C-alpha positions, 0 to 999 in steps of 0.5 A: 505755331500759336496755342492755348492753353485750355481746361485748367481753373487757372489759364495764367497758371497752366504750364504747356498743358492742354494745349490749344491750336487753330489748326485744332478749333478747326477740325473741331468746328469741321466736324461740327459744322459736318454732324460727325460729333455726338449725333446729327441733332447734337451739332445742329444744337452746338451750331445754333448756340454758337450762333446765338453769341452776342459777342460779334467783333471778331468774324461775323463783324463784316460779313452779311447780317444775311449770313448765318455765323455761329461763332465762338470768343475767346480772350484772355488778357493778351490774347483774343481768339474767335472761331467760327462755322460760316454758313454760306449757303453754297458751301459753308466752311470754318475759320479759327482766328487767333492771336496774340500779344497784338497793340489794344484793340487792334485785334478787333480791326485784323480779325473782322478784316481776315474775315471778310477776305475770307468770306470774299474768297470763298464766296467768290470762288464758290460762285464762280461759273468756271470750272471746280477750282481747288479749294481748301484752306487758306495758308496758316499763319500765326493769326490762324487758319481757315479751311473749306470742308463738305457738308455731310 
């Protein structure tokens, strides 16, 4: 499982402390999206702030412009991450993609493509006129995880 060290003044020298995973990040996003952190108003404010993100190279890049995407990127040398709440009208979902040690700038192709595939799956799954289908986590890999949630 890919892990990232957080919460230190020098991330390059943090030895196995304050570690986060794509799963941890997705759990946090899901709680924010469903209003379970501090208060509903605080969560709405967090989503508004994340919606103003100017770094749109990852998850939002290949998602239709009319779909609200509240994302947060993270970059440190050979580590490139993006996580987001995608406000798909039918069913919002959280997606977290962590990458590490990829060839130069390939994250700018890989992350949007993964995001686009998850969006297409979610859109097709949640708008299908067929009976309810199992919806949930897309299998976690070296590059991240996606999970759908019910909005509070």
